[in-house]
N, C-alpha and C positions, 0 to 999 in steps of 0.2 A: 108315434109322433116323432117327427124330426126335431131334435133340439135346435133352438136358435142359434145362429152363428154370431159370436161376439163381435160388436163393432168397436174400433178404437175412436174414442171421443177426445180430440185434443183439449187440454186443460188451459194452454196458453201458448203464445207464439214462441216460436223457436228463439232460445236466448241468443245475444249478440256474441258473447264468448262462451260456448258450449262446454258443459263438464259433465261427468259421469251421471247416469240416471239415478244411482243411489244418493249422491250428493245432492241432486235436484229436487228429489223428493223431500229429503231432510230440509232443504231450504224452504221449500212450499210449507212444510209443517210449521217451520219456524216463524214464516210470515204470518201464518193463520193465528199464531199465538201472539202476534203483536211485536215480535222482536226482530232485530236486525239480522238480515242474512249474512252469512260469511262471504267475504270478498273472493270473488273468482280467481283462480289461478291463471296467470298469464304464461303464454308460451315465450321462450327466450327471443323469438323474432319480433313479437308484441312489445317485449320490454325494451329491446333496443330501439324500436321505432319511437316509444314513448320518449325515451331519453334524448333522441335526436330532436324531436319536435319540441320538447322543453328546452334544450340548448339554444335552438334557433330563436326561441321566442324571447329568451333572457338576453341574447346578443342583439337581437332587434330593439328591445326596450333599452338597453344601454346606448344604442346608436341615436335613439330619438332623444333621450335624456341629455347626451353630450351636445347634441344639435341644438337643443333648446338653450342649453347653457351658453354655448358659443356664439349663437347667433344673437342679433341685436339690431338696434337702429342707429345710424350716424346722423346727428342733426347738425346741419352746416348753417352758420350764420352768414347772410348776405345783407346787401344794402336794403333789398326789397323784402327781408324777413328771413324765416327760417325754412329750410328744405330738409326733408327726412329721406335717407336711403337705407334700405334694408341690407344688412350685412350678411355674408354668407360664411359660414365656418370653412377655414382653410387648413390643413395639416401644416405644420411647420416645426420639423423636427420631432421632439416628443410631445409637443403641445399642440392645439387647436386654436387659432386665432381669427378674430373676425375680419373679413376683407370685403372691399367695395368693388364690384364689377364697374369698369371704367365707362362702359356704355350707360349704365344706370347714373353714374356720377354726372356724365354729360347732360343726361335728361334734366336731373335735378337742378343743375347749375345753368342751364341753356347754353351749353358749350359744344365743342367739336373736338374729335380727335383722329389721328391718323398712326397708322402702325407700319413700319417697314420690317417685314420678317428677315430680309437679309442682313441688315445692319443691327437689328434689334431696337430701332430708334421708335419712341414714341412720342408724339407731338400733340399737347393737350392745350386748348384755348377756351378761355371764358373770361367775360368782363374786360376785354382789351388786353388781358395779361396771357402770355404764353409760356409753357413750361416744355422742357425737353428731358425725358427720361430715357433710361437704357435698360433692357432686361438684364437681370443679375447685377445690377449696379445700384449702390447707394446715392451716388452723386447725381443732382440734376441741375438744370440752369432755369432761370427765370427772366423773361424779358418784360419789363414793365411798359405800359402805354407810352411813356416818355423816352423809351429806348433804352433805358438803363438795364444792364444785365447784372445779375447776382447769381451766385451759386449756393447751393445748400446740399444738405445730406439728409436722407430718408432713414427712418428706423428699419425699414424692411425694403428690399429691392422689389420691383414690379414682378408679377407672376403671371405666366401664360399657362392656362389650363383648358384643355379640350378645345383650344382656337379662341378662348376668351381671356381678355386681360383684366387683371385685378390689381388693386394696391390695398395694403392693409389699412385698418382704420387709423392707427397710430401715423402711418405715413401721410394719410390724407390730411390729418390734422396738422402735420408739420409743414407740408408745402402750402397749405392754405393759411399759414400763420396762427395756428392754434384756434381757428374759428370752429372747429368741430367738436361736439360734445357726444360721446357714446353713451347712448341709453341703454337700459336693461344690463347693467353691470352685474358681477357676482354679488351676493349678499353681503360679503365682507367689505365691499367697496362702494356700496350704495350711499353711506352717508357722507363719505368724502366727496363722491362726484355730484351729489344733490347740492352740497354746500359750494362747491366750485362752480356750478352751473348757475346759482343764484348771484354770484358775484361777477360771472362772465369768465370764459375760459382763459382768456388772455391773462387777467389779474390773477386768477387762480394759479396759473403756472408760474407766473412771475413771483408771486409769494412764496410758492414752493421752492423755487431757485434761491430766493433770499434766505429762506429758513435752512436749506441745505448748506449754502455758503457759510452761514453763521456758525453752523455746527462743526464744520471740518476745517474751517480756515484759521489762521493764527490771529492772536489778538495783539493789541499794542502793549498790554501789560506783561507780555513775555511769557504768557503760558503756552506751553508745548502745542503745536499744531503744524500742520504742512505749509506748503507754498502753493499758490500765492495767497495774499492776505487782504481782508477788507480793512481799510484804514479806519481808525476809531472815529465815530462822529463826535465833534465838538461843539457843533452849533445845531440846534435843534430844527431851526427853520431853513428851508432850502429857497434860493431865489431864483437862480437862472436855469432856463430850459429844461423844464420837468420831462420833456419827451427824450432827452439825454440821460437815459437810465443808468449806463455803467460806463465808467472811464477808467481805462487801463493804462498805468505808467510802467514803463519798461526800463529798469536800470541796466544799461549794458555791461556785458562780461560778468566776472565774479569767480570767486575761489581760484582755481588753478589757472584760469583764463584772466590775466591780470590787464589784458587790453595793452594799451600804449603805456610807455613808461617815460617819465619826464627825465632831463638831465640832473634834477636833484632827487630823484628817486620817487617821485609822487606816482602813484598808481591810478590809472584810468577808472579801474573798477570801483576804488574808494570814491573818488570824485563824483561818479555817475550815481552811485547809491546815496551819498550825501544829499545831493541836489533832488533826486527822486522822492526821498522821505520828506524833504521840506515842500516840495511841490505839492504832494498829496495833501500835506497839512493845510497849506493854503487853499487848494481847491476845494477841500471839504467845507470851507466857510462860505463858498459863494456858489457852488453848483449843487444842482437839485439831485443829480445822480450819485451813486455810490462810486467811490474811488477805490481802485484795486491796485496792488503792486504785483508785478510778476516775482519779485524777490524784495525781502526786507532786511536781508542780512548777507554775509559774505558767502554765497553759494552759486555753484555753477549750474546753468541752464542751457540746455542745447537751443539753437535757434527755433526748432520745430516745436519745442516745448513752450517757448514763449508765445508763438502763434497759438498753439493749443489753449493757453490761458486765456487769451484774447476771445477765442472761439467759446470756451466754456462759460465764459462770463458775459458772453453776448455784448461784448463792447461796442458802444456807439462812437467812442473816441479813443484814439490810440496814440499815445507819445512815448517815443523812445528817446533816452538821454544818453549821449555819448560825449567824448572829447576827441578832438582831433589830433593828427601828427602828421609830419613830414620829415623826410630824411635829409641828412647833410646839412650843409649851410643853409639852404632854403628852408628846412624845417625850423632852425632856430630864429629865422626872420619871419617865418609865416605867422599871421594872428588874425583874429577875427572869429565871428561867429557865422555859421551858415545853417539853413533849414532845408531839409530834403523832403521830397515827396516822391512816390513811386512813378518812374517812366524812364525812358531810354537816358543813359548817362548824358548830362548837359555838358560837360567837357571832360578833359583828361584828369582833372582833379577828381571828378565824381567817380570815374573809372578806378582811380586808385583807392578811393573811399570803399567802393564795392569790394575790393580785394582784402582791404583791412577788416572789413565786417562779415568776412566768411565766404565772399564770393557772390556773383550775380545770381539772382534767382531764376530758375527754369521751370516754366510751367509743367514740362514732361515729368519733373521730378515728382510732382503730386498728382500726376495723372490728369491734367488739364489740357484740352486741345489747344494747340498754339493759336489757331484762328480765332477761337472763341476767347482766349485769354487777350489777344490783341484788341478785340472789340470791347471787352470790359475795361482794359486799361484806358482806351480812347474815351468811354463814357462815365467811368467810376472814380475818377481822381479829380474832379472839378471841386469838390469840397475840401479835399486834402491841399490842393493848390491855395485855395482860398485861406485856409487855416494857416498854411505855411507863410503866405504874404503878410498876415496879420502879426504872427510872431516875429518874423524878420523886421517888420516896421516899428515894433515896440520895445523889443528886449535890448538890442545892442545899444542904443542911445541910453537906455536906463542904466545899464551897467558898465559904460563907458569902455565899450570894445568895439573895433571896427566891424562893420555890417558887410558881410560877404554875399548877402542876398540869398534868394531861394535858388536851389538846385534840384535836380533829379537824378535818381539813381535806382537801380534794381535791388534794393535791399531786401533780404529774405523776410525780416521782421515786418515789412510793411505790406506784404502780399495779402493778408487777411483784410487789410483795408480795401484792396481792389476787388477782392471776391465778394465781401459784404457791403461795398460801396459806403464806407464810412470814412470820416476825416481820419487820416493816418499820417503822421509825420515823424522824422527823425531829427533832433536837434543837435548839432556839433556846438558845444558851448564854447570852445576856444582851442587854441593849439598848445597841448601839454609839452610838445617838443621846443616850445618857445620858453625860455627860462622866465621872462617877465609874466607871460600868461601862466605858466606853471605855477607860480606863487599866488596868483589870483585864484586859480582853479582849487587850490589846496586851503584857501583862507575860508574858515567857516561863516565869516561875516559876508564876504563876497558871495558864497554859495546861497546864503539867506537872501540877499539882494537879487541874484539871478532867478531863485525860485519864486520869489514874490512878482518879479517882472514877468516870469512865464505864465504865472496864474492870472495876473491881470490881463495879459494877451490873450489867453484862452477865454477869459471872461468876457473880453471884447467881442471875440468871435461868437460866444454863445448868445450874447445880446443881439448880435446881427441875425443869428439864427432865428431868434424870437420874432424879430421883425418880419423876417421873410417867411416864417412859417408860424402864424399866430395860433397859439394852442398846439403847436405840432401838427396842424392840419397839411397835409402834402408831404410831411417829412416821412417818407415810407422807405424803410430799409429791411 
């Protein structure tokens, strides 16, 4: 009899990761006993593959997580309700910030935009307003339906990525006047943002600015702090023009810059400061807004710093206090008060005043296009001229000095008023070069009288504003 040929009967399928037969048999026996089989050994190539796949998986998860944290929704308040735009995470240095595609913003606000790649100019229009942006630039201009032009500054410049234009969420809020609320914020900011949204974005930001100013600015009680300062409130109730939120008073010169010096040794810087402090006290009693001083003691501030104070405090009204001077026999005879607003010099005396106050302002010095600047000067000095006329019509008669009227000059400290379209004037109290007027300017009692007359004139102008803009409606700056 021929013995049967043994046949190989497969017990199981070929394992995915093969290992020696002896170990396989051991593993099968272990499984039959209900115990866990030992892990198979990987080849070096398989181990490297596992490491690569694992690393890519972790990186992809981190990317998804960062995108989820950075992305959000920008809610924009308009006259017909709220519009929401999804933001896109955009790398900015070492951080990722939410940005808004400009085409999506146009759809949300029913607007239009155009882009000139050669010049980098972006024109955006919605609701009758037009904005002009430039790539890689923080400055922008806005043309209101009335034709008034204002300049502003973004938090971040416009971005061009893969042929698509973006504005960061904070920049959108800035040029829309704070009407944007960024939703889905990081957990640490949710409480503050929800509280701010319930009060409205504008009031939340305003409160934030007020708190910040109180914490960092000097106090009237002499406690140490920097400049500028919020003048102390003495009267709890405010009466005039609540839409005029901040008034900045600038006392010209200071410290090593004495300004003009009278024949009796009176220093212009001292007269300017004394009158500015008294004017602030009187305005606090009648104006609804806060009153700020560029300086409250004998310190020197560059002209650019004085303008920066007005910008930081978002001034709605700016008054610069100075004392005039003239040379020779003419200077000893010259007398009277004059009030300036920004425009081309009205006469040779105005040209001389420009030189005495630091030279004529040039728009190129701050990066403003001269053509755009001329348009702004034409449309944005109307209120400054009105305020100057009121001051000139009230103050000289009240303090018994000749009225030299309203004049115009290109004073550097007044250029913020043109850019922001706010009333901005410079008052020359009198001629310190005239011995008789020098004695008046140095007299504390006369300083009190002229400060009170200035406050009354400004109050008269604020009352006129209230009549022309009931509840602030139409007063858009």
